[in-house]
C-alpha distance (Angstrom), angle and dihedral (degrees) to the residues before:
residue distance angle dihedral
X1 . . .
X2 3.94 . .
X3 3.98 134.7 .
X4 3.82 112.6 -118.7
X5 3.69 104.0 -110.5
X6 3.75 124.9 -133.7
X7 3.78 109.5 -68.7
X8 3.77 132.3 -110.9
X9 3.74 122.0 -132.5
X10 3.80 100.3 -109.4
X11 3.82 138.6 141.2
X12 3.74 131.0 -164.3
X13 3.69 113.8 -75.5
X14 3.87 95.3 -135.8
X15 3.57 136.2 50.7
X16 3.73 100.6 -125.9
X17 3.84 131.6 -168.6
X18 3.87 106.7 -127.9
X19 3.87 90.1 17.3
X20 3.81 114.5 157.9
X21 3.80 101.5 -130.2
X22 3.76 93.0 111.0
X23 3.81 93.1 46.1
X24 3.77 93.0 52.0
X25 3.96 95.2 99.3
X26 3.77 83.8 59.6
X27 3.79 97.6 42.6
X28 3.82 102.6 41.3
X29 3.79 96.7 64.5
X30 3.84 87.3 53.0
X31 3.80 96.6 54.9
X32 3.80 110.5 104.9
X33 3.84 113.9 -110.8
X34 3.84 90.1 -135.0
X35 3.67 131.1 31.2
X36 3.92 140.7 141.3
X37 3.76 99.9 -120.4
X38 3.80 140.8 -9.6
X39 3.75 115.7 -122.7
X40 3.83 127.6 -168.4
X41 3.77 117.9 169.1
X42 3.74 97.3 175.9
X43 3.67 98.7 50.8
X44 3.77 107.1 167.6
X45 3.90 109.1 149.5
X46 3.74 93.8 -9.2
X47 3.88 97.0 -139.2
X48 3.77 95.1 157.5
X49 3.72 93.2 44.1
X50 3.81 93.4 53.9
X51 3.71 92.6 43.5
X52 3.89 96.2 53.3
X53 3.70 96.8 29.5
X54 3.80 100.3 -158.5
X55 3.67 121.5 -146.3
X56 3.87 92.4 -132.6
X57 3.73 123.3 24.9
X58 3.87 145.3 162.6
X59 3.84 110.0 -154.1
X60 3.85 121.1 179.2
X61 3.75 145.0 165.1
X62 3.72 134.4 177.2
X63 3.85 90.7 -130.2
X64 3.86 102.6 97.1
X65 3.79 93.2 -165.5
X66 3.81 90.2 55.0
X67 3.82 92.4 45.2
X68 3.76 90.1 50.0
X69 3.70 89.5 53.7
X70 3.78 93.3 56.3
X71 3.77 94.3 43.4
X72 3.74 92.5 52.1
X73 3.75 93.9 48.5
X74 3.79 88.8 49.2
X75 3.72 96.0 46.9
X76 3.77 110.6 24.3
X77 3.96 107.1 17.1
X78 3.84 92.8 149.6
X79 3.80 91.3 62.1
X80 3.79 91.5 45.3
X81 3.81 91.1 52.9
X82 3.80 91.8 47.5
X83 3.77 89.8 54.4
X84 3.76 94.1 46.5
X85 3.74 93.3 54.4
X86 3.75 88.7 63.4
X87 3.73 94.8 63.2
X88 3.85 127.1 95.6
X89 3.73 130.7 -155.5
X90 3.85 100.4 -122.2
X91 3.69 128.9 122.9
X92 3.79 93.0 -124.6
X93 3.88 91.9 53.2
X94 3.86 90.4 43.6
X95 3.79 93.8 58.3
X96 3.73 94.2 38.8
X97 3.92 90.2 55.2
X98 3.86 90.9 40.4
X99 3.88 89.1 60.3
X100 3.74 93.5 56.1
X101 3.82 119.2 105.6
X102 3.69 103.4 -123.2
X103 3.91 88.9 -154.1
X104 3.86 90.0 65.2
X105 3.94 91.2 54.3
X106 3.70 129.8 86.1
X107 3.77 110.3 -96.0
X108 3.73 94.3 -110.3
X109 3.80 91.9 47.6
X110 3.77 90.2 48.4
X111 3.76 89.0 52.5
X112 3.82 92.2 49.4
X113 3.84 91.4 46.7
X114 3.87 89.9 55.5
X115 3.80 93.9 50.1
X116 3.93 90.0 47.1
X117 3.78 91.8 50.5
X118 3.68 92.4 45.6
X119 3.75 92.8 51.5
X120 3.76 97.5 44.8
X121 3.94 103.6 35.2
X122 3.77 125.2 87.0
X123 3.72 113.0 -62.1
X124 3.74 94.7 -26.3
X125 3.86 94.6 -76.0
X126 3.72 124.7 168.7
X127 3.85 105.8 -152.2
X128 3.83 130.6 150.6
X129 3.81 131.6 -168.8
X130 3.79 126.5 -127.9
X131 3.84 89.5 -77.4
X132 3.81 91.1 55.5
X133 3.96 90.4 -108.7
X134 3.79 119.5 143.8
X135 3.72 106.5 -111.6
X136 3.90 109.1 173.0
X137 3.77 115.3 129.9
X138 3.81 127.6 -117.4
X139 3.78 112.7 -80.0
X140 3.83 97.4 -149.3
X141 3.72 94.3 -146.5
X142 3.85 115.3 167.1
X143 3.76 102.2 -131.0
X144 3.81 114.3 1.8
X145 3.85 119.1 179.0
X146 3.85 99.3 -112.1
X147 3.81 98.1 166.5
X148 3.78 115.1 28.7
X149 3.78 95.1 179.7
X150 3.84 97.8 -178.9
X151 3.89 93.2 52.0
X152 3.84 92.4 45.3
X153 3.65 90.8 56.8
X154 3.74 92.7 45.2
X155 3.90 90.9 48.1
X156 3.91 87.9 49.5
X157 3.77 88.5 58.1
X158 3.67 94.5 52.0
X159 3.91 94.2 41.4
X160 3.66 91.7 54.1
X161 3.73 90.0 68.7
X162 3.87 92.6 59.6
X163 3.87 135.3 73.2
X164 3.83 102.9 -125.0
X165 3.78 114.9 -155.3
X166 3.77 139.8 175.4
X167 3.83 102.5 -137.6
X168 3.79 145.1 126.3
X169 3.77 116.2 -92.5
X170 3.71 94.7 -120.9
X171 3.90 89.5 55.4
X172 3.85 90.4 54.4
X173 3.84 95.1 44.6
X174 3.75 98.5 44.1
X175 3.68 98.7 37.7
X176 3.90 110.9 25.1
X177 3.82 108.9 31.3
X178 3.87 110.5 99.7
X179 3.86 128.6 -168.2
X180 3.70 108.1 -83.8
X181 3.68 96.6 35.5
X182 3.75 127.4 123.6
X183 3.83 116.7 -132.5
X184 3.76 125.7 -163.5
X185 3.79 114.0 -166.1
X186 3.83 121.0 -167.0
X187 3.74 104.8 160.4
X188 3.82 127.5 170.9
X189 3.85 104.2 -67.8
X190 3.81 127.5 -111.8
X191 3.84 99.6 -101.5
X192 3.78 115.0 -99.9
X193 3.86 124.2 -173.6
X194 3.83 132.0 -11.0
X195 3.85 94.2 -42.3
X196 3.72 95.4 54.6
X197 3.72 120.7 -171.1
X198 3.90 112.5 -6.3
X199 3.73 96.9 177.1
X200 3.89 109.4 91.5
X201 3.72 115.3 163.0
X202 3.86 94.2 176.5
X203 3.74 134.7 3.4
X204 3.70 90.3 -84.8
X205 3.69 120.9 90.4
X206 3.81 122.4 -126.9
X207 3.74 100.2 -122.6
X208 3.86 132.7 -167.7
X209 3.78 89.1 -93.1
X210 3.77 87.4 60.3
X211 3.74 94.2 48.8
X212 3.86 88.1 49.4
X213 3.85 89.2 51.1
X214 3.75 93.7 49.0
X215 3.70 91.6 51.1
X216 3.78 91.3 52.5
X217 3.70 89.3 48.0
X218 3.79 91.1 50.3
X219 3.92 88.2 55.1
X220 3.79 90.1 53.2
X221 3.73 89.0 51.7
X222 3.79 90.9 54.5
X223 3.76 91.9 57.4
X224 3.82 91.3 50.1
X225 3.84 95.4 66.0
X226 3.89 91.3 -103.2
X227 3.79 125.7 143.1
X228 3.77 116.0 -146.5
X229 3.77 143.4 174.4
X230 3.73 122.1 -150.4
X231 3.74 130.8 -170.1
X232 3.91 129.0 -165.5
X233 3.71 139.7 141.8
X234 3.86 122.7 -64.1
X235 3.87 92.0 -103.7
X236 3.80 127.2 140.3
X237 3.76 87.9 -123.7
X238 3.83 88.8 62.5
X239 3.79 94.3 50.1
X240 3.79 89.8 47.0
X241 3.99 91.1 52.7
X242 3.93 94.3 46.8
X243 3.68 98.8 33.5
X244 3.76 94.4 132.1
X245 3.95 92.7 54.2
X246 3.72 132.1 80.1
X247 3.82 109.4 -100.9
X248 3.83 136.3 -168.9
X249 3.87 126.5 -169.1
X250 3.77 119.0 -146.9
X251 3.75 131.2 -176.6
X252 3.73 114.9 -119.6
X253 3.83 138.2 174.3
X254 3.74 123.4 -108.6
X255 3.81 110.4 -146.9
X256 3.80 93.3 -177.7
X257 3.84 96.5 77.1
X258 3.90 124.2 80.5
X259 3.81 89.8 -155.2
X260 3.71 111.4 83.0
X261 3.85 93.3 -147.8
X262 3.74 87.2 60.9
X263 3.73 99.1 52.6
X264 3.68 95.5 80.4
X265 3.91 118.6 85.6
X266 3.64 141.9 151.5
X267 3.72 130.1 -120.9
X268 3.76 128.3 -155.3
X269 3.77 115.7 -140.3
X270 3.90 113.6 -158.7
X271 3.73 121.0 -159.8
X272 3.86 117.3 -151.4
X273 3.73 116.8 -166.0
X274 3.84 126.5 179.0
X275 3.72 114.2 -82.2
X276 3.75 113.3 -84.6
X277 3.78 93.5 17.2
X278 3.76 121.3 128.1
X279 3.79 122.4 -123.1
X280 3.89 89.1 -102.5
X281 3.81 100.9 36.0
X282 3.69 110.1 77.0
X283 3.78 102.0 44.7
X284 3.79 107.7 -0.5
X285 3.76 102.2 -164.6
X286 3.73 90.0 80.3
X287 3.74 82.4 79.4
X288 3.85 104.4 36.4
X289 3.86 136.8 29.2
X290 3.83 119.5 -50.9
X291 3.82 86.4 -127.2
X292 3.67 89.4 81.9
X293 3.78 89.5 68.9
X294 3.68 91.1 59.5
X295 3.76 94.4 71.8
X296 3.76 105.5 110.9
X297 3.85 109.4 -107.6
X298 3.83 115.2 -115.5
X299 3.88 135.1 -164.1
X300 3.93 88.0 -135.7
X301 3.75 113.4 149.8
X302 3.77 109.4 -111.0
X303 3.80 95.3 14.6
X304 3.84 109.4 162.8
X305 3.74 94.6 -151.7
X306 3.84 91.4 121.5
X307 3.81 92.9 48.0
X308 3.76 100.0 51.6
X309 3.78 91.8 104.7
X310 3.76 91.6 58.3
X311 3.80 95.5 43.7
X312 3.88 92.1 49.7
X313 3.83 90.6 43.5
X314 3.74 88.6 58.5
X315 3.92 98.5 38.0
X316 3.74 92.7 48.1
X317 3.82 92.1 64.6
X318 3.70 85.5 76.3
X319 3.72 138.3 62.6
X320 3.73 112.0 -121.7
X321 3.84 141.2 140.7
X322 3.82 107.6 -167.9
X323 3.79 131.6 52.7
X324 3.71 133.7 -166.0
X325 3.92 113.0 -159.3
X326 3.68 95.7 -163.9
X327 3.86 97.8 -172.7
X328 3.77 101.8 25.4
X329 3.89 96.4 178.6
X330 3.91 105.6 168.0
X331 3.84 88.6 4.0
X332 3.72 97.5 -129.1
X333 3.79 95.8 120.8
X334 3.89 93.0 54.7
X335 3.78 88.0 43.8
X336 3.92 88.8 53.1
X337 3.93 90.6 52.9
X338 3.85 88.9 46.7
X339 3.81 90.9 52.7
X340 3.92 88.2 51.2
X341 3.78 87.2 57.7
X342 3.81 100.1 -104.2
X343 3.81 125.3 141.6
X344 3.91 103.3 -111.3
X345 3.69 134.4 -156.5
X346 3.93 112.7 -169.4
X347 3.68 120.6 -164.2
X348 3.78 137.4 175.9
X349 3.70 136.6 154.5
X350 3.75 94.3 -134.5
X351 3.86 113.1 80.6
X352 3.76 97.3 -141.3
X353 3.85 89.1 57.9
X354 3.77 91.4 53.6
X355 3.70 90.8 46.7
X356 3.85 90.1 58.7
X357 3.73 90.9 51.5
X358 3.71 93.4 44.5
X359 3.75 89.7 58.5
X360 3.85 97.6 41.1
X361 3.77 109.6 20.7
X362 3.80 106.6 32.6
X363 3.77 94.4 31.1
X364 3.83 110.0 84.0
X365 3.83 101.9 178.7
X366 3.84 118.5 -9.7
X367 3.83 115.6 115.6
X368 3.80 129.4 177.1
X369 3.73 109.9 -125.4
X370 3.75 120.0 -135.9
X371 3.85 97.0 -112.2
X372 3.77 91.1 55.3
X373 3.86 91.8 45.5
X374 3.90 88.2 52.0
X375 3.81 89.1 53.8
X376 3.74 92.6 54.2
X377 3.88 86.2 68.2
X378 3.82 92.5 57.8
X379 3.86 120.5 96.8
X380 3.76 100.7 -135.1
X381 3.82 98.8 151.7
X382 3.75 140.2 21.5
X383 3.77 112.9 -67.6
X384 3.82 132.1 -174.4
X385 3.85 115.8 -110.0
X386 3.88 94.2 -139.0
X387 3.92 96.0 136.2
X388 3.80 90.9 40.7
X389 3.82 93.7 52.8
X390 3.80 99.8 35.7
X391 3.79 102.0 40.3
X392 3.83 102.9 30.1
X393 3.73 111.2 149.2
X394 3.76 94.8 1.0
X395 3.89 109.7 94.4
X396 3.82 109.9 -12.1
X397 3.80 140.7 27.0
X398 3.91 119.3 -91.4
X399 3.67 88.7 -104.5
X400 3.74 96.5 52.8
X401 3.83 89.8 46.0
X402 3.77 92.3 55.8
X403 3.78 89.2 48.2
X404 3.77 90.9 52.0
X405 3.81 87.4 53.2
X406 3.70 94.0 50.6
X407 3.84 92.4 47.6
X408 3.91 93.7 46.6
X409 3.76 88.6 57.0
X410 3.74 96.8 42.9
X411 3.90 90.9 47.9
X412 3.68 90.2 53.2
X413 3.78 92.4 57.0
X414 3.74 94.7 56.3
X415 3.73 109.3 113.9
X416 3.78 98.2 -153.5
X417 3.87 111.7 80.3
X418 3.82 93.2 -149.3
X419 3.80 94.0 47.9
X420 3.89 86.8 52.2
X421 3.85 90.1 50.1
X422 3.81 92.0 47.7
X423 3.77 92.6 49.3
X424 3.76 94.5 45.6
X425 3.79 93.2 45.7
X426 3.94 87.4 50.8
X427 3.90 91.2 47.9
X428 3.87 90.2 50.1
X429 3.78 90.0 48.0
X430 3.85 91.0 50.5
X431 3.77 91.5 48.3
X432 3.78 91.4 49.4
X433 3.86 93.2 50.1
X434 3.78 90.5 48.7
X435 3.63 91.2 58.5
X436 3.99 119.9 73.5
X437 3.80 105.3 -113.5
X438 3.78 90.8 2.2
X439 3.86 95.2 -98.7
X440 3.72 138.9 127.4
X441 3.83 98.8 -158.9
X442 3.87 91.5 101.6
X443 3.79 135.2 35.2
X444 3.75 128.9 -126.4
X445 3.80 128.0 21.7
X446 3.83 104.0 -74.9
X447 3.75 93.0 134.1
X448 3.78 92.7 54.1
X449 3.92 103.2 143.1
X450 3.82 94.9 178.3
X451 3.77 95.5 -103.8
X452 3.85 114.9 170.0
X453 3.81 88.2 -122.2
X454 3.76 91.3 64.4
X455 3.87 91.3 51.0
X456 3.85 92.6 54.1
X457 3.78 117.8 89.7
X458 3.78 121.6 -111.2
X459 3.84 92.6 -111.3
X460 3.90 90.4 51.2
X461 3.82 87.9 51.8
X462 3.69 92.8 47.5
X463 3.79 94.3 53.2
X464 3.83 91.9 44.0
X465 3.82 87.6 52.6
X466 3.86 94.2 48.7
X467 3.87 86.8 53.3
X468 3.69 92.8 50.6
X469 3.82 94.0 48.3
X470 3.73 92.1 45.2
X471 3.86 90.5 53.0
X472 3.86 88.3 52.3
X473 3.88 95.7 51.7
X474 3.92 112.6 105.0
X475 3.77 141.9 140.9
X476 3.67 124.0 -114.5
X477 3.79 94.0 -175.4
X478 3.82 92.5 -108.4
X479 3.73 133.8 109.5
X480 3.67 101.0 -115.7
X481 3.81 125.5 -177.8
X482 3.80 140.6 -154.2
X483 3.77 118.8 -152.3
X484 3.78 135.3 -173.4
X485 3.87 106.1 -154.0
X486 3.67 148.9 115.5
X487 3.77 109.5 -78.4
X488 3.80 91.1 -140.3
X489 3.80 94.2 53.6
X490 3.73 100.7 36.8
X491 3.75 113.1 139.9
X492 3.83 105.4 -150.7
X493 3.74 132.9 135.2
X494 3.75 116.7 -98.8
X495 3.93 106.0 -78.8
X496 3.80 124.3 -152.9
X497 3.79 91.5 -119.9
X498 3.61 132.4 22.7
X499 3.84 118.4 -162.2
X500 3.84 115.3 -163.6
X501 3.69 123.0 -167.6
X502 3.87 105.5 162.4
X503 3.78 131.6 170.8
X504 3.71 107.8 -68.9
X505 3.86 113.6 -122.0
X506 3.83 112.2 -144.9
X507 3.76 121.8 156.2
X508 3.74 110.7 -110.4
X509 3.72 95.8 14.1
X510 3.83 130.6 105.0
X511 3.87 118.0 -118.8
X512 3.84 93.4 158.5
X513 3.86 103.9 125.7
X514 3.69 93.4 179.2
X515 3.90 91.4 58.2
X516 3.75 89.0 55.9
X517 3.69 100.3 39.4
X518 3.88 105.2 25.1
X519 3.89 92.8 125.9
X520 3.90 90.6 54.0
X521 3.76 94.7 42.9
X522 3.79 90.6 48.3
X523 3.85 89.0 48.3
X524 3.73 92.0 49.0
X525 3.85 90.0 53.2
X526 3.77 99.9 32.9
X527 3.82 87.3 -115.5
X528 3.81 86.4 -75.2
X529 3.82 114.0 155.9
X530 3.82 96.5 11.2
X531 3.82 132.8 101.0
X532 3.69 114.9 -139.8
X533 3.75 112.4 -137.7
X534 3.70 101.2 -129.6
X535 3.87 95.2 -171.0
X536 3.85 90.8 64.5
X537 3.81 118.6 92.2
X538 3.86 89.5 -134.6
X539 3.91 96.1 47.3
X540 3.73 88.1 -129.8
X541 3.96 120.5 164.8
X542 3.77 126.9 -129.4
X543 3.89 113.8 -73.1
X544 3.72 117.4 -107.8
X545 3.81 113.1 -100.2
X546 3.78 112.3 -100.5
X547 3.76 131.6 176.1
X548 3.86 88.0 -143.5
X549 3.90 91.4 78.1
X550 3.87 92.1 86.9
X551 3.85 137.2 38.5
X552 3.83 90.9 -117.0
X553 3.75 95.5 46.5
X554 3.79 92.7 49.4
X555 3.86 90.3 52.0
X556 3.86 90.9 47.4
X557 3.84 90.7 50.3
X558 3.73 94.5 48.1
X559 3.81 88.6 49.4
X560 3.77 91.2 52.6
X561 3.80 95.6 45.0
X562 3.87 94.1 45.8
X563 3.87 89.0 49.9
X564 3.75 93.5 50.1
X565 3.82 95.7 47.4
X566 3.94 97.4 34.7
X567 3.95 90.9 126.7
X568 3.82 90.4 54.7
X569 3.80 129.0 78.5
X570 3.90 104.0 -106.0
X571 3.77 125.2 -150.3
X572 3.89 114.9 -178.6
X573 3.87 125.7 -171.8
X574 3.70 113.8 -152.6
X575 3.85 138.6 151.1
X576 3.76 128.6 -109.7
X577 3.72 92.2 -128.8
X578 3.87 94.5 52.6
X579 3.75 132.4 90.9
X580 3.05 137.4 -86.4
X581 3.79 87.2 55.4
X582 3.73 127.0 -122.9
X583 3.83 93.4 -96.4
X584 3.72 91.9 44.5
X585 3.78 92.0 50.5
X586 3.80 88.6 52.2
X587 3.73 93.4 51.6
X588 3.77 92.6 48.1
X589 3.73 95.9 49.4
X590 3.81 90.2 40.5
X591 3.68 90.5 66.3
X592 3.84 89.8 68.8
X593 3.81 103.4 29.1
X594 3.67 130.0 56.1
X595 3.91 90.8 -144.8
X596 3.73 128.5 37.5
X597 3.83 120.5 -178.3
X598 3.84 127.2 -175.4
X599 3.86 120.1 -149.2
X600 3.80 110.9 -165.9
X601 3.76 117.5 -154.9
X602 3.87 122.2 -173.3
X603 3.76 108.7 -127.5
X604 3.68 143.3 160.9
X605 3.82 121.9 -130.9
X606 3.80 125.6 -161.2
X607 3.73 114.2 -142.5
X608 3.78 132.7 177.6
X609 3.78 130.4 -60.2
X610 3.72 126.7 -65.1
X611 3.83 121.7 -131.9
X612 3.87 88.8 -98.9
X613 3.82 90.5 56.1
X614 3.65 96.4 -111.9
X615 3.83 121.4 127.7
X616 3.78 114.1 -107.1
X617 3.69 117.7 -140.3
X618 3.89 123.5 -168.9
X619 3.67 123.0 -161.7
X620 3.81 108.6 -143.4
X621 3.71 139.0 146.4
X622 3.79 123.1 -95.8
X623 3.78 112.0 -143.9
X624 3.73 128.1 -148.4
X625 3.72 108.0 -162.5
X626 3.87 112.4 -160.9
X627 3.81 121.0 -163.4
X628 3.81 119.6 -175.1
């Protein structure tokens, strides 16, 4: 999985009949926040691709002239630009160029020819006759942009990330799409009205047999754990072919028609989720605000980012205005509720967790600008060398340890509490990304897997993290709070909903957050109030006391929490392999709630290492216990 990088200002290279630029406001909220690779087998103008700019992509089309264009822009954009600059916008030149056989030209010249004809022909159409020859007439536009040099260079940068292939869509869908990929399908539409199907990628029509074959391929995708979006015309045949999938109808403009009454059409957007997945599960922001996806992803143990859809699906059945996120952890659940307009109180006993929510849940508008962030890395006064002395040779280089000491000191001097929280959150994220697996249970770099994050400097990681946090800051118009307290002793007024995601007790497993993240927790609290165990190789400090370290302790803790919040709607996240058991949890919660429901979710957890050094993954069920 990769985080989408900061975007480049780029537009589609071609004007394309049936292009999806105007449908982007509908499509973009439906694009998953995380996926392995973007795949688009009917590429056309590529509006969605250029908008989201995926880090990895496979784009394809069965039109060889179109594919050549994108390959040349990706690999030899300077030659394409030189060729384009030779063209003139005259009718004589247009028809002379149109008569050329693109196969006989150099690839870069053929690419330039296609752009030129596209920019100067009528309405940016791509249409060929029975011989496969381009036959759209001259447009007669006064000053078309034939060579947009800046945009071509930007497009080249984005296209370089993609594999560009001339291939049939079935070849791509059946042979190249892998589980975890995101597929966007924009095939030639089922004809509607007197103008029929204006999208022709080659001289062959896209007949009904092709539409049927595509629908069958889509159903195969669903079974292979692949998320996809498909667009087509609002035609009964489309609804028939995709009857089993969620569908939306959206009004669009058709620029192809000269008659204004024919320029309004309707597109169907079909959502394809992996087989067995709920509407919310796979990529939850289909159901709630896109703001949720802006929460910076973490590698925090137990983070519920992938389960947000389920949590919201359960919670949204009830009317509520206030939420207590009792064990906030990574903070993403509280942030989700904030994005949905709820008043949120986030709490965690770990100081670093409450720092995250101080920056992103309680904070409604303060950001840390880049210039101020850069100054935090400057040594302008005397600082202690606590990290340099205590952790020398353990996790980071001497230079990085010295920088952490400087930044700790400078962050503490910031007057604004939210700027302090943003800066410390960014420093914690930077330290995590500079550690293989993001853990502090071992020393050295023996798990270095060559990730780009490990090659970046700590200062680069810090600035990137500041930008990520700043982008996620927003106001929901509520007075939200971030607390750092004991969940069993928290003194807050009765909230409408209490979400509980405690450490999971499982015999033989490790739920000690402090052991994994002791350096980050110490960093967040400046190692105040903790005693480092100098005899340990990792220089950890003693874990916080928690009742969730034993079966009986966990049972008593749940009893206490359920009793305290018996007037609130209660939602508990817990694992099927944890104790108390499913039946015991129902019994305990049932003492305080008239109704208790259990929502099971198939999930795969990643635990620690096996003795052979390979990561062990256990497939279990995540339970959502709902008491009301």
